[in-house]
N, C-alpha and C positions, 0 to 999 in steps of 0.2 A: 523358805531360803535357809540352807544349812548354815551352822554356827562356823565350821571347819572346812576348809577346801584341803584335800590331800592331793597335792601334785604328784604325778607319777609318770616318769619318762622311761620309755620301752624302745630299744634300740635293736634287739636280736630276738631271735625265736626261742631264746633259751627257754626252759620249762619251769622258770621259778616266779614268772608274772602271777598265776594263778595262787600258789601259796601265799604271795605279799598281799593279795587283795582280800584273801579269806583273813590273814591277820587283821585285816580292818574289820571285817564282818564279825570277828570274833571281840572285840572291844565291848567294854561296858558302856559306851557312849555311842549312842547312834545318830546323833545328829551332825552328820558328815556328808560329803560327796567326794567321789575320786575321779580327777581328771586326768586320763590315760593317754599322754601323747605319743604316737608311735612316729618313728622315723628310721625304718629299716631299709637297708639297700637292697634287699633281696624280696621279690614278692613271697615267697615261701616264708620267710620271716613275719611279715607282715600279715600272713593267713594265721600263723600260730600265734601272733598277739591278740588278733581278732578273737580266735576260738579261745583263747584262755580267758578272757574279758567275758565271752559269752557264758564260759562254763560257770562261773561264780553266779550267773543269774540274779543281778541285783540291779534295781533302776539307780541306785545312787552311784553307779560306776558308768562313768560317760567317756566314750573313746572318740577320740579327734586325730586324724592323719597330720603330722606335720607339713605345713605350707612352704614348698621348697623356696617360693619368692621371698622368706624372710633371710636366705642365705644360706649356702652350702658349703662346707659340710654342716649339719645341724648340731652344732656345739651344745652341749648341756646349757649354758647359759641362754642360748637361743629358745630352747625348749621348755626350759623354765618360764621365761616370758611369754612364751606363745600359750603355755598352760594357764598363767596368770590372766590373759585376758579372757580366759572361759571359766573362770573361778567366781563363786558368788559368795562365798564366806567372808567373814569380817576377821577370820584367824586362817592363817597358811601353816599346812606341814609339807614335808616332802618325802618322798620315797622312791629310792631306786627300785627298779623292776626286779633286783635279785635279792632285795633285803625283806625285812619284816618289822612290825611293831608288835613289843610284848604285850601280855595281857595287862589290861588297864592302862596301858600307855597315854592313849588319846585322851581319857577323862581326866588323868592327873596333871597331865601337861596344859590342859585347858583351864582346868578349875582356877589355878591363881590369877590368870588372866582375866576371868570373867569377875573374881572378886574385887580385883585392885584395878581401878582404870587407869591408874599411873605406869602400869607395869606392861612392857612391852614386846618382852620375850620370854620365853622359857626353854632351859636346855636340859637334855638329859644324857646318862651314859650310854655306853654302847656295849653289847657282846660280839665276838665273831662267832659264827656257826660255820661248819662245812655244808659241803653241797647237800648233805641229807638233812639239814637243819639240826645239826648236832653241836652242841659247845664245843669251842676250842680254845677259847680265852678271852679274856676282857680285850675290848677293841680300842677304849680309851679311859684315860683318867678322869679324877674330877674335873669337868669343863671349867673354864674361866672365860667369859665373854669380855674381856678388858683389852684394850689395845696393847698395854704391856706385855700381857701375857700371848698374846697372838703373834706380836712381832719378836718374842721369844722363842717363837718354835711350836708353841701348844696350839694343836689344830683342833677345829672344831668343824663337823659335816654338817651339810643341811639336813640330814636324815636325824639330826639330834635336837632340831628345832621346831618349836611352834613361834610363829610371827604375827603381830597385828599386819592386817594388809596394807593399813594407812602408813606404817613404817615403812614397809618394801616400796610402797609407791612414792614415798618422800625422798630416799635414795637414789629412785630412778631404776628399781629393778636390778636386773644382772647385766652386766657388763658384756655385751653381745661379740665384743671384739677378743674375747679372750677362749682359746681353743681348749683351755684346762684350767683349774685352780681357781674357778669362778666361786667356789664357795667360801675359799680362803679370802679373795676380795670383797665377797658380800659382807663376812662377817667382820671385816676391818671397818666397813663402811657404817656397819649398825653398833660397833663397839662402844661400850662405855654408855648406852642407853639403859634406863631401869630394866634388869633382866632378874631371873630368879634360877637357881639349880633347883631341879626336882630329883632327888634320891630315889634310889629303889628300883622304878620301872626303867625299862630300857628298850632301846632300839636295838635290833640284832642285824648285823652286818655280814654278809656271806664272805666267807674268807676267800679273796681273790689271789692268784698266783701273781698275775701280771699287774703291778701297783703302777699307778701314774707317776710315781716319783723316779723309779729307777728302772722301768722297762725301756729298752734301746729304742722302741718305734715311737716314743713318745717324748724323748730328751729335749729335741728341738722345739716342739711347742710348749713345754713346760718352761724352757730357759725363756721363751718369747713372752709366756704370761706372766712370768716373775718380773721381768725387766719391765713390763707395762705395768704391773702392781706397784714395784717401788717407783717407778716415776711418778705415779699418781699420789701414793702416799708420802712422798717426799723425806723418807725416813731410812737413815743408814744402817741397814740390817747388820748384823755381828754374825760372822762365821763361826759355827759351833765347836771348830776344831782348833783354829789359831787365835779366836778373839778378834781378830782383826774385822775391820767393817767395810761394808761397801760403799763406797763415796759416790757412786753413780750407777744408774741401772744399766751401763753399758760394760761394767765391769764383768770378769767371767765368774760364774757363780752356779752351783746346782742346787736343787733340792735332794736331799739324799737321806734314806733310812736305812742303817744298818738292819738286818734280822732283828736283833735282839731289842730295838725299839719298835719295831713296825706296828702302827697303829696307835703309838703314844703321841705323835706329832711330828710334823714336818720340821727339819732340819736344814737350816740355811748353811752351805758351805763354799769356800772358795773351790773352784774346780780342782785346782791342784792338791788342796788337802784331800778332797774325795778320790781323786784318781790314784793317788798315794796310797790310801787304803786298799782300794781295789786291785791296785797292781801287785800289793803284797800277796795277793791270794788268798786272803782269810780275813774276814770281818770280824771274828771271834773276839779281838781285843779292843774292839770300839765299844766304848760305853756298857760295858757289862758287868752284873753282880754275880758273886756265887758265894753259897754258903756251903763251907767244906765239912767233912764229918768229924773234923777236930774242933769245931764249934769256932772256927773263924771265918770271918766275912771279906771276901777278896772284892775288890773293885778293879776292873781293866778298863783302861784308856789308850789311846795312842797319843796321848800328850802328857808331858811330864808336868809335876808340880812343887812347888814349895809350900810348908807350914800346912801339912795335910791333916786331915783330922775326918772322923767319923761318929755320926750319932744314930741311936735307935732311939726313934720316939721321944728325941731331946736329951737321951743319955749319952755323954761321951764314952766312947771304947778306948782301951788301951790299944796302941800299936803291937803287931805282931810281924813286922818286917816288911819286905816285898821285894820287887826285882824290877830290872829294866833293861832295855836295849835301845839304845839311841840310834844306831844305824837303822833298825827296823821300824822305829817309833812305835814300841812296844812297852807298856809301862802298868804295873798292877802294885798294888798295896794291902795287905792283911790289916786286919783288926780282930782282938779278941772277942768273942761273943760266945758265954757259955751256956745258951739255951737256944731251943729250936724256936724260930721264928714263927710266928702267929700271924694267919692270912689278915691284911690292912696295915700291920706295922709299917712304920715310914723309916727310910735309911736316907741319912743325908750325908753326903760324901762332900767336904770342901777342900780347895787349894786357895791361894791366895787371888787366883784370877778365875774361879769357876766354882759352881756347885752343881751336882750331879745327885736327883732324887730317885730313889726306889721304892716300890710298894711290894712287901712280901705276899705274894699269891700262890695259892696251890702247891707249895713245896719249893718255891722259886722265888726268885726277885726280879720283878718287872722295872726295867727304867721308866720313869713316870716323866720327867723333864729335865733339861739342862741348861743352864744359863752361864753366861760371862758375868762377871763383876764389873 
């Protein structure tokens, strides 16, 4: 019986499944099985999935067609649960058919669980890669599997997790009523259990053009999923633009990620706040850091603020002015910083009602999180 079952869901005939499975074969830990669940709409895609499974020529890779009697369309939540019914491992990992696991990922993620019986989840970081598998940027900041962090918009995907099977069973698996956001809902339900962040090793997410948060084809199911999640959690989520809460799951709201923060975490927005920014024709002012050649650091946002300040690694920076356009809801503040930023430095911008955190990375500053106070 394998120690860990890696669940893989395949829904198209894209040529990425074989590289995903080979990333498992290249791990330094061999005590795994891969449960591949196929739910393709076209027979040609089904044949492509089967051929890629066969191409890796590994008896640890097991292929199963999705049972349409479980419900159609085959939501990811239904496919994960279908795969779980066939999994034999006491630990469970997850792999989308266009993603990969970095070298040593599986062993590093399972080792803490093997050494500490009280630990139930390990979480990793992730990188984004392009269609050719080349690095294009960090996909996630340092994860935090706490309810407070998740409710504040910090998102964790299933691909970052290794979870004890007993924990998954205890929370009832995935919510099959959710057409999307099943991973967010699952993380909320396992939040605040004993977990550990495993640094250095990473999963690799394929950089997708169509993100489920803002692609027009999935706005309605995303909204429906959010309403169900908020109703189940009974928690008044906060809009990351205006700071107002969602008093009930029937309020108009969206998940919205400006390009500058894509991959760092889902943001909860009132519909009017998101629409105002989209109607402006540019998302460039929404939560964006810049370091200019004159060694000043700028922060752009679509909301004004009082008592603004900025710190780099805890050191306060002197103000260097700013600009605002109340009609267009465009605001920016500058702070003097006379050195080039180094990768990993933490930039904290605060007003009297919110905090935005940036991380210096590859010559730029990535927005890592935002929260209302």
